[in-house]
C-alpha positions as CSV (number, residue, x, y, z in Angstrom):
1,M,106.0,4.9,7.6
2,K,109.4,4.4,9.0
3,I,112.2,2.3,7.6
4,Q,115.4,1.3,9.5
5,I,118.4,0.9,7.2
6,N,121.8,-0.4,8.3
7,L,124.2,1.8,6.3
8,P,127.7,0.2,6.5
9,L,129.6,3.4,7.6
10,D,131.4,4.3,10.7
11,K,129.1,5.1,13.7
12,D,130.6,8.5,14.2
13,I,129.8,9.5,10.6
14,L,126.3,8.2,10.9
15,E,125.7,10.3,14.1
16,K,127.4,13.4,12.9
17,F,125.6,14.0,9.6
18,D,122.1,14.1,8.2
19,I,122.2,11.4,5.7
20,F,119.4,10.4,3.3
21,V,119.2,7.0,1.6
22,V,117.5,7.5,-1.8
23,G,116.7,6.2,-5.2
24,G,117.2,2.6,-6.3
25,T,118.2,1.5,-2.8
26,I,114.8,2.5,-1.3
27,R,113.0,1.1,-4.4
28,D,114.7,-2.3,-3.9
29,I,114.1,-2.4,-0.2
30,L,110.4,-1.6,-0.6
31,L,110.2,-4.4,-3.3
32,G,111.7,-6.8,-0.7
33,D,115.1,-7.1,-2.3
34,I,118.4,-6.8,-0.6
35,P,120.3,-3.8,-2.0
36,R,123.7,-4.6,-3.5
37,D,124.8,-1.0,-3.2
38,F,123.6,2.2,-1.5
39,D,122.7,5.7,-2.9
40,I,122.9,8.5,-0.3
41,V,122.7,12.3,-0.4
42,V,124.0,14.7,2.2
43,P,123.4,18.5,2.8
44,P,125.9,20.9,1.3
45,P,128.8,21.3,1.4
46,V,129.7,17.7,0.5
47,E,133.4,18.4,1.1
48,I,132.8,18.3,4.9
49,F,131.5,14.7,4.5
50,L,134.4,13.8,2.2
51,H,136.9,15.2,4.8
52,E,135.3,12.9,7.5
53,L,135.7,9.9,5.1
54,K,139.4,10.7,4.7
55,K,139.8,10.9,8.5
56,K,138.3,7.4,8.8
57,N,140.5,6.1,5.9
58,Y,137.6,5.3,3.5
59,R,138.5,5.0,-0.1
60,F,136.4,7.0,-2.6
61,F,136.7,8.5,-6.0
62,V,134.9,11.1,-8.2
63,L,132.1,9.9,-10.4
64,D,131.0,13.3,-11.7
65,E,132.8,16.4,-10.4
66,K,130.3,18.9,-11.8
67,E,127.4,17.1,-10.2
68,Q,129.5,16.4,-7.0
69,E,128.9,12.7,-7.2
70,Y,131.3,10.2,-5.6
71,R,131.7,6.5,-5.0
72,I,132.8,5.1,-1.6
73,I,134.4,1.7,-1.9
74,L,133.6,-0.7,0.9
75,S,134.7,-3.9,-0.8
76,K,134.9,-5.4,-4.2
77,E,131.2,-6.3,-4.1
78,E,129.8,-3.3,-2.0
79,W,129.9,0.4,-2.4
80,I,128.0,3.6,-1.6
81,D,127.2,6.3,-4.2
82,L,127.3,9.7,-2.6
83,S,126.2,13.1,-3.8
84,Q,125.3,16.5,-2.4
85,I,121.6,17.3,-2.2
86,K,120.5,19.0,-5.4
87,G,118.1,21.8,-4.7
88,E,117.2,23.5,-1.5
89,T,115.6,20.5,0.2
90,I,115.6,16.7,0.1
91,E,112.1,16.9,-1.4
92,R,113.4,19.1,-4.2
93,D,116.3,16.7,-4.8
94,L,113.8,13.7,-5.1
95,I,111.5,15.6,-7.5
96,M,114.5,16.2,-9.8
97,R,115.0,12.4,-10.3
98,D,113.9,10.2,-13.3
99,F,110.8,8.2,-12.2
100,T,108.5,8.2,-9.3
101,I,109.6,4.8,-8.1
102,N,113.2,6.2,-7.8
103,S,112.1,9.4,-6.1
104,I,111.7,8.0,-2.6
105,G,114.0,8.7,0.2
106,V,114.6,7.8,3.9
107,H,116.1,10.0,6.6
108,L,118.7,7.6,8.0
109,K,118.6,8.7,11.7
110,S,114.8,8.8,12.1
111,G,113.8,6.3,9.5
112,T,111.2,8.7,8.1
113,L,110.1,7.9,4.6
114,I,109.9,10.9,2.1
115,D,107.8,10.3,-1.0
116,P,107.0,13.6,-2.7
117,T,105.9,12.0,-6.0
118,D,103.7,9.1,-4.8
119,G,106.4,6.6,-5.8
120,I,105.2,4.0,-3.3
121,K,101.8,4.0,-5.1
122,D,103.5,3.3,-8.4
123,L,105.7,0.6,-6.9
124,K,102.5,-1.1,-5.7
125,G,100.9,-0.7,-9.1
126,K,104.1,-1.7,-10.9
127,I,104.1,1.5,-13.0
128,I,107.1,3.3,-14.5
129,R,106.1,7.0,-14.5
130,T,108.4,9.9,-15.2
131,V,108.4,12.7,-12.6
132,S,108.3,15.2,-15.5
133,G,109.1,15.6,-19.2
134,T,111.7,18.2,-18.2
135,N,113.6,15.5,-16.2
136,L,113.8,13.3,-19.3
137,I,115.1,16.3,-21.4
138,Q,117.8,17.1,-18.7
139,D,119.2,13.6,-19.0
140,P,117.9,11.7,-22.1
141,L,119.5,8.5,-20.9
142,R,116.4,8.3,-18.7
143,I,114.4,7.4,-21.8
144,L,116.4,4.2,-22.2
145,R,116.3,3.6,-18.4
146,A,112.5,3.4,-18.6
147,F,113.0,0.3,-20.8
148,R,115.6,-1.1,-18.5
149,F,113.1,-1.0,-15.6
150,Y,110.5,-2.4,-17.9
151,A,112.8,-5.4,-18.5
152,T,114.3,-5.9,-15.0
153,L,111.3,-5.1,-12.9
154,G,108.5,-6.3,-15.1
155,F,106.7,-2.9,-14.6
156,N,104.6,-1.2,-17.3
157,I,105.4,2.2,-18.7
158,E,102.6,4.6,-17.9
159,K,100.7,6.1,-20.9
160,K,101.8,9.7,-20.6
161,T,105.4,8.7,-20.0
162,E,105.3,6.6,-23.2
163,E,103.9,9.5,-25.1
164,L,106.8,11.7,-23.9
165,I,109.2,8.9,-24.9
166,R,107.7,8.8,-28.4
167,E,108.2,12.5,-28.7
168,L,111.7,12.8,-27.1
169,H,113.5,9.6,-28.0
170,P,115.8,11.3,-30.6
171,L,117.5,13.1,-27.7
172,I,119.2,9.8,-26.8
173,N,121.7,10.7,-29.6
174,I,123.4,13.3,-27.3
175,V,124.1,10.7,-24.6
176,A,127.5,9.2,-24.2
177,M,127.7,5.8,-25.8
178,E,129.3,4.2,-22.7
179,R,126.1,5.0,-20.8
180,I,123.9,3.6,-23.5
181,K,125.9,0.4,-23.7
182,Y,125.6,-0.1,-19.9
183,E,121.8,0.1,-20.1
184,L,121.5,-2.1,-23.1
185,F,123.6,-4.8,-21.4
186,L,121.3,-4.7,-18.4
187,I,118.3,-5.2,-20.6
188,L,120.0,-8.0,-22.6
189,K,120.9,-9.9,-19.4
190,T,117.2,-10.4,-18.6
191,D,114.9,-12.9,-20.2
192,Q,112.8,-10.0,-21.5
193,A,115.3,-8.7,-24.0
194,Y,113.2,-9.5,-27.1
195,K,110.0,-8.1,-25.6
196,T,111.8,-4.9,-24.5
197,F,113.6,-4.4,-27.8
198,K,110.3,-4.9,-29.6
199,Y,108.7,-2.1,-27.5
200,M,111.7,0.1,-28.1
201,E,111.2,-0.4,-31.9
202,E,107.5,0.4,-31.6
203,V,108.2,3.8,-30.0
204,G,111.2,4.5,-32.4
205,L,114.0,4.4,-29.8
206,L,115.6,1.3,-31.3
207,Y,116.4,3.1,-34.5
208,D,118.2,5.9,-32.7
209,I,120.6,3.3,-31.1
210,F,120.8,1.0,-34.2
211,P,120.0,3.1,-37.3
212,E,121.3,0.1,-39.4
213,L,118.1,-1.7,-38.5
214,R,115.8,0.7,-40.3
215,P,116.4,-0.5,-43.9
216,L,115.3,-4.0,-42.7
217,R,111.7,-2.6,-42.3
218,Y,111.5,-2.0,-46.0
219,T,113.2,-5.2,-47.3
220,S,111.6,-8.6,-47.7
221,Q,113.1,-12.0,-48.4
222,R,111.1,-14.3,-50.6
223,Y,111.3,-18.1,-50.5
224,Y,107.9,-19.6,-51.3
225,N,106.4,-16.8,-49.2
226,E,107.5,-13.3,-48.4
227,Q,108.9,-12.3,-45.1
228,N,109.8,-8.8,-43.8
229,L,113.4,-8.8,-42.7
230,L,112.9,-6.7,-39.5
231,Y,110.2,-9.1,-38.4
232,H,112.4,-12.0,-39.1
233,S,115.3,-10.5,-37.2
234,M,113.1,-9.7,-34.2
235,M,111.7,-13.2,-34.2
236,T,115.1,-14.7,-34.4
237,M,116.0,-12.8,-31.3
238,K,112.8,-14.0,-29.6
239,Y,113.5,-17.7,-30.4
240,T,117.2,-17.5,-29.6
241,E,116.4,-15.9,-26.3
242,E,113.9,-18.7,-25.5
243,I,116.5,-21.3,-26.4
244,I,119.4,-19.9,-24.3
245,E,117.2,-19.0,-21.3
246,K,115.5,-22.4,-21.3
247,E,118.6,-24.3,-20.1
248,T,121.8,-23.2,-18.4
249,H,124.8,-23.5,-20.7
250,P,128.0,-22.5,-18.9
251,Q,129.4,-21.4,-22.3
252,E,126.5,-19.0,-22.7
253,A,126.5,-17.1,-19.4
254,G,127.1,-13.5,-18.5
255,D,128.1,-11.1,-21.2
256,L,128.3,-13.9,-23.8
257,K,124.6,-14.4,-23.4
258,V,124.1,-10.6,-24.1
259,L,126.2,-10.8,-27.3
260,I,124.4,-13.9,-28.6
261,K,121.0,-12.1,-28.2
262,L,122.4,-9.0,-29.8
263,A,123.9,-11.0,-32.7
264,S,120.6,-12.8,-33.3
265,L,119.0,-9.4,-33.8
266,L,121.8,-8.1,-36.1
267,H,122.7,-11.3,-38.0
268,D,121.0,-10.2,-41.2
269,I,122.0,-6.5,-40.9
270,A,123.7,-6.5,-44.4
271,K,120.8,-8.2,-46.3
272,P,119.3,-4.9,-47.6
273,E,122.5,-4.0,-49.4
274,T,123.2,-7.5,-50.7
275,L,119.7,-8.1,-52.1
276,S,119.4,-9.7,-55.6
277,Y,116.8,-11.7,-57.5
278,D,117.0,-14.8,-59.6
279,D,114.9,-15.6,-62.7
280,E,112.0,-17.0,-60.5
281,G,111.9,-13.8,-58.4
282,N,113.4,-15.4,-55.3
283,T,115.7,-13.3,-53.2
284,H,119.4,-13.9,-52.6
285,F,121.8,-12.2,-50.2
286,Y,125.2,-13.3,-51.3
287,G,128.0,-12.3,-48.9
288,H,125.6,-10.8,-46.3
289,D,127.3,-12.7,-43.5
290,K,130.8,-11.3,-44.3
291,I,129.5,-7.7,-44.9
292,G,127.3,-8.0,-41.9
293,A,130.3,-8.9,-39.7
294,E,132.0,-5.6,-40.9
295,K,128.8,-3.6,-40.1
296,V,128.5,-5.0,-36.6
297,E,132.1,-4.3,-35.9
298,Q,131.4,-0.6,-36.6
299,I,128.3,-0.8,-34.3
300,A,130.4,-2.3,-31.6
301,L,133.0,0.4,-32.0
302,R,130.4,3.1,-31.9
303,L,128.9,1.6,-28.7
304,K,132.3,1.4,-27.1
305,F,132.4,-2.4,-26.7
306,S,135.6,-3.9,-25.5
307,N,137.8,-5.5,-28.1
308,K,136.7,-9.0,-26.8
309,E,133.0,-8.1,-27.0
310,K,133.5,-6.6,-30.5
311,D,135.4,-9.7,-31.8
312,I,132.7,-12.1,-30.4
313,L,129.8,-10.1,-31.9
314,K,131.6,-10.0,-35.2
315,K,132.4,-13.7,-35.2
316,L,128.8,-14.6,-34.4
317,V,127.5,-12.7,-37.3
318,R,130.3,-13.7,-39.7
319,Y,129.7,-17.5,-39.1
320,H,125.9,-17.5,-38.5
321,M,125.3,-19.4,-41.8
322,Y,127.8,-22.1,-41.0
323,P,125.5,-24.3,-38.8
324,H,122.7,-23.9,-41.5
325,L,125.0,-25.2,-44.2
326,L,126.3,-28.1,-42.1
327,S,122.8,-29.2,-40.9
328,A,121.5,-29.2,-44.4
329,E,123.9,-31.9,-45.5
330,K,122.4,-35.4,-45.9
331,E,125.4,-36.7,-44.0
332,I,127.4,-34.6,-41.5
333,T,130.9,-36.1,-41.4
334,K,133.0,-35.9,-38.3
335,K,135.7,-34.3,-40.4
336,A,133.3,-31.4,-41.4
337,A,132.0,-31.1,-37.8
338,N,135.6,-31.0,-36.5
339,R,136.5,-28.2,-38.9
340,Y,133.4,-26.3,-37.6
341,L,134.7,-26.7,-34.0
342,R,138.1,-25.6,-34.9
343,K,136.9,-22.5,-36.8
344,T,134.3,-21.4,-34.3
345,D,136.0,-22.6,-31.1
346,E,134.1,-21.4,-28.0
347,L,131.3,-20.0,-30.1
348,A,130.4,-23.4,-31.7
349,F,127.3,-24.0,-29.5
350,P,126.2,-20.4,-29.2
351,L,126.2,-20.2,-33.1
352,L,124.1,-23.4,-33.1
353,R,121.6,-21.8,-30.7
354,M,121.4,-18.8,-33.0
355,A,121.0,-21.0,-36.0
356,L,118.1,-22.7,-34.3
357,G,116.5,-19.4,-33.5
358,D,117.0,-18.2,-37.1
359,A,115.5,-21.4,-38.5
360,M,112.5,-21.2,-36.2
361,A,111.9,-17.6,-37.4
362,S,112.1,-18.7,-41.1
363,P,109.7,-20.6,-43.3
364,P,109.7,-24.4,-42.5
365,R,112.4,-26.4,-44.2
366,P,112.4,-30.0,-45.3
367,G,113.5,-32.2,-42.3
368,G,112.6,-29.5,-39.8
369,M,115.2,-29.2,-37.0
370,Q,116.6,-32.7,-37.4
371,G,119.8,-31.5,-39.1
372,Y,120.6,-29.2,-36.2
373,E,120.0,-32.0,-33.7
374,R,122.3,-34.3,-35.7
375,L,125.0,-31.6,-35.8
376,E,124.8,-31.0,-32.0
377,K,125.0,-34.7,-31.4
378,I,128.1,-35.1,-33.6
379,L,129.8,-32.0,-32.0
380,K,129.2,-33.4,-28.5
381,E,130.6,-36.8,-29.6
382,I,133.8,-35.2,-31.0
383,L,134.3,-33.2,-27.8
384,E,133.8,-36.2,-25.6
385,E,136.3,-38.2,-27.7
386,K,138.8,-35.3,-27.4
387,K,138.3,-35.2,-23.7
388,K,139.1,-38.8,-23.4
389,Q,142.1,-38.4,-25.6
390,K,143.4,-35.6,-23.4
391,K,146.1,-34.4,-25.8
392,R,146.7,-34.3,-29.6
393,I,147.8,-37.4,-31.4
394,I,150.8,-35.4,-32.7
395,T,152.3,-32.0,-31.9
396,G,154.7,-29.6,-33.5
397,H,157.6,-31.3,-31.6
398,D,156.7,-34.5,-33.5
399,L,156.9,-32.7,-36.8
400,I,160.3,-31.2,-35.9
401,S,161.6,-34.7,-35.0
402,L,160.6,-35.8,-38.5
403,G,162.9,-33.1,-39.9
404,L,160.2,-30.6,-40.9
405,E,160.8,-26.9,-40.3
406,P,158.3,-24.8,-38.3
407,G,156.1,-22.7,-40.6
408,P,152.6,-22.5,-42.2
409,L,152.9,-26.1,-43.2
410,F,152.8,-27.2,-39.5
411,R,149.3,-25.9,-39.0
412,K,148.1,-27.5,-42.2
413,I,149.4,-30.9,-41.2
414,L,148.2,-30.7,-37.6
415,E,144.6,-29.7,-38.8
416,E,144.6,-32.4,-41.4
417,I,145.6,-35.1,-38.9
418,E,143.0,-33.8,-36.5
419,D,140.3,-34.0,-39.2
420,M,141.4,-37.6,-40.1
421,W,141.3,-38.6,-36.5
422,A,137.8,-37.2,-36.1
423,Q,136.7,-39.2,-39.1
424,G,138.3,-42.3,-37.8
425,E,140.8,-42.6,-40.6
426,I,143.7,-42.3,-38.1
427,K,143.6,-43.8,-34.6
428,T,147.1,-43.8,-33.2
429,K,150.2,-41.6,-33.2
430,E,152.1,-44.2,-35.2
431,E,149.5,-44.1,-37.9
432,A,149.7,-40.3,-38.0
433,L,153.5,-40.2,-38.3
434,A,153.4,-42.9,-41.0
435,Y,150.9,-40.8,-43.0
436,I,153.0,-37.6,-42.6
437,K,156.2,-39.4,-43.7
438,Q,154.4,-40.8,-46.8
439,K,152.7,-37.6,-47.9
440,Y,155.1,-34.8,-46.8
441,I,158.6,-36.3,-46.4
442,Q,159.2,-39.3,-48.8
443,P,158.1,-37.5,-52.0
444,R,160.8,-34.9,-51.3
């Protein structure tokens, strides 16, 4: 079999060197996908190839100096990952890779396909098979990568490979957290995150990455029936994923979608340590939302999340009970809904999706999901009214013009007026100013 690949490099370089396109690039091409980037290897010494790149004014930087791996930047959206052939031959290089489906190469000039591990057969069979247990030990991140391909490609992990993973998964603890985070995000961006995380839990890998989940296996919450907390958390993730994947919500795209799914798994992370019982034997978890937020902050720091990612994850866990409390009210006032919007800001609807997933994973409650539907309707009405209004009824400048001095009181007044407007108690700027004069100025 021969494959012709148009590698976007200078013609002189392509003719001068023996270049092999390998790994994920070939896998994607054989699966009928257009590769976003290219993986290539060249015979040693790689410095000769780098020198030629410099002559042609290509930009590149070192990925791993020890492994002699580099990245050639073609554009913001396109690049080539380059390394020197490891081992004596290209076949030896391919055999040293993670899985058979990634151990296929093509000699660029001739188009000859090189497949020393029968990777094409496994591609056709949709099988993830490690080349060897030694390869997993040499780079334990490959254990997690097996699940990434399980999620992104929809392939099955071969039985012997799964057995090796069950034995070797603790080795993931020696891998740099930045690399683990990268793989986790790729899994969470798919619509197979719950299914993949459940599989990771079954083989034990999930507890290496999130040891905080282990106590949930041995803690139950009791309403009028008993429910294992880990099962509940996994099911919350399942239903939340189904909800956010069912429709396209612009406010729940990209990495935010990743964080919503992760928060749905971790939302009850502090329940084991806040467990208490009442006289009837029912369980309570007072403060688990607040303590849980502190715990996920530590998880985010450990996994090298950005400050923004950490803050979002923390906020999602901290306020995950808020939609439950509002939706349980017999009457959801616009004032209460507006306070929710103000406190949760851009996470108002993601929190509501999480709450729905949480409710679906819990014993049925009186009224079913109607309370959540009413809350969503009121939130959308308020936002639509604010959109029409375009600007606040009053601003800080208006308060200064009344003779008030800037300070903490400003925020209190502005929020109070906003709540009264949402409730329909104030409709115009004049009414707002009159109310402020009466309450905050005249008594003085």
